[in-house]
Structure formats: C-alpha cells, structure tokens
C-alpha positions in Angstrom: 65.7 -27.3 -61.6 68.8 -26.4 -59.6 71.4 -29.1 -59.2 71.6 -30.6 -55.7 75.0 -30.2 -54.1 76.9 -33.0 -52.4 80.0 -32.4 -50.2 82.3 -35.4 -50.1 84.8 -35.4 -47.2 87.4 -38.2 -47.6 91.2 -38.3 -47.2 91.6 -40.7 -50.1 92.0 -38.9 -53.4 90.8 -41.9 -55.5 87.5 -42.0 -53.5 86.9 -38.3 -53.9 87.5 -38.6 -57.6 85.3 -41.7 -58.0 82.4 -40.1 -56.1 82.8 -36.8 -57.9 82.7 -38.5 -61.3 79.9 -40.9 -60.6 77.7 -38.5 -58.7 78.4 -35.8 -61.2 77.2 -38.1 -64.0 74.0 -38.5 -62.0 73.5 -34.7 -62.2 74.8 -33.7 -58.8 77.1 -30.7 -58.2 79.9 -32.3 -56.2 82.4 -30.6 -54.0 85.2 -32.4 -52.1 87.3 -31.9 -49.1 90.2 -34.1 -48.0 89.8 -33.6 -44.3 87.9 -31.7 -41.6 90.0 -28.6 -41.8 87.7 -25.7 -42.2 84.8 -28.0 -42.8 82.1 -25.9 -41.1 83.2 -22.8 -43.0 83.1 -24.8 -46.2 79.5 -26.0 -45.4 78.6 -22.3 -44.6 80.0 -21.1 -47.9 78.8 -24.0 -50.2 75.5 -24.9 -48.5 75.5 -28.5 -49.6 72.3 -30.5 -49.7 74.0 -33.6 -48.3 77.4 -34.5 -46.8 79.1 -37.8 -47.4 81.6 -38.2 -44.6 84.4 -40.7 -44.2 85.0 -41.9 -40.6 88.7 -42.8 -40.5 90.8 -40.0 -41.9 94.4 -39.0 -41.1 94.2 -36.5 -38.2 90.4 -36.5 -38.2 87.7 -38.6 -36.7 84.6 -38.5 -38.9 82.4 -39.2 -35.9 83.7 -36.1 -34.1 83.2 -34.0 -37.3 79.6 -35.4 -37.5 79.0 -34.0 -34.0 80.4 -30.6 -35.1 78.1 -30.6 -38.1 75.1 -31.7 -36.0 75.7 -28.9 -33.5 75.6 -26.2 -36.1 73.6 -27.7 -39.0 71.2 -30.1 -37.4 69.0 -30.4 -40.5 71.8 -31.1 -42.9 71.7 -34.8 -44.0 75.0 -36.7 -43.3 75.8 -40.1 -44.7 78.7 -41.8 -43.0 80.8 -43.8 -45.4 83.5 -46.1 -44.1 85.5 -49.1 -45.2 84.6 -50.6 -41.9 81.2 -51.7 -40.7 82.4 -51.8 -37.0 81.5 -48.1 -36.6 77.8 -48.9 -37.1 77.7 -49.9 -33.5 79.3 -46.7 -32.2 76.8 -44.5 -30.4 78.1 -41.4 -32.2 77.2 -42.8 -35.6 73.5 -42.7 -34.8 73.5 -39.0 -35.3 74.0 -39.7 -39.0 71.1 -40.2 -41.4 72.7 -43.3 -43.0 75.7 -45.5 -42.8 77.2 -47.0 -45.9 80.2 -49.3 -46.2 82.5 -48.1 -48.9 82.4 -50.0 -52.2 83.3 -49.3 -55.8 79.6 -50.1 -56.5 78.0 -46.9 -55.5 74.4 -48.1 -55.9 73.7 -48.2 -52.1 75.3 -44.8 -51.6 73.2 -43.4 -54.5 70.1 -44.9 -53.0 70.7 -43.3 -49.6 71.4 -39.9 -51.2 68.1 -40.2 -53.1 66.4 -41.1 -49.8 67.7 -38.1 -47.8 67.1 -35.7 -50.6 63.4 -36.8 -50.9 62.5 -35.5 -47.4 
C-alpha cells in the first residue's frame, strides 16, 4: 500500500522535526514547509493526503492560508494546529477539518489524522 503523505506547515523547526519523526515512525511520508511561501505550488507538486497547518507563523496567518487552500483544494483535509485554543472560536477556523492544540504528546493529532484519512 502506498504511504499516505502529510504536509506539515509550521515556522518552528523543532515542531517540524518532531512531527516528521513521529509521523514517519507511524509509516507516513512527511514533507515540511516553514511558512506559507509557495504553499499552493507545494501542494500541487507533492499532492499530500493531509495538511497540518500552524496558525501563528512569522509573516503568515494560518487561517488566511487555510482559506487559500480551501479555495483551490476544497477536498484536501486540513488540521489546524496551534499553541493557542483561542482560535477555535474564530469563524475562519471552521473551514478546517479539525483543530488540535499543540502538545509534545501527539496522540490527539495522530487520532485526527487517522480520522480524516478514513473518509
């Protein structure tokens, strides 16, 4: 069976490394991006099965990037991942499939990935 591909978009290097390592150990093919620069082109090229998107990035707002992704790839599952739960109430965040508060315990994130890939 072909590996499912996950795109992690986060401006924090240690987060990208943690997610890539843990999700890679779970058998996913993980690609990372540190910001929204060229994000739609990257999605076009890599064709990920799921996008894990940080909200607060230097120079980028993940909620705006989510809108961009939705406008072009409306079927692509997006999981918002933020250190803050305050964005859960933002109307823009409802366009995401799931919202996960960042943690070093990735069990909730992994569960949401499994859920979106099951559809």
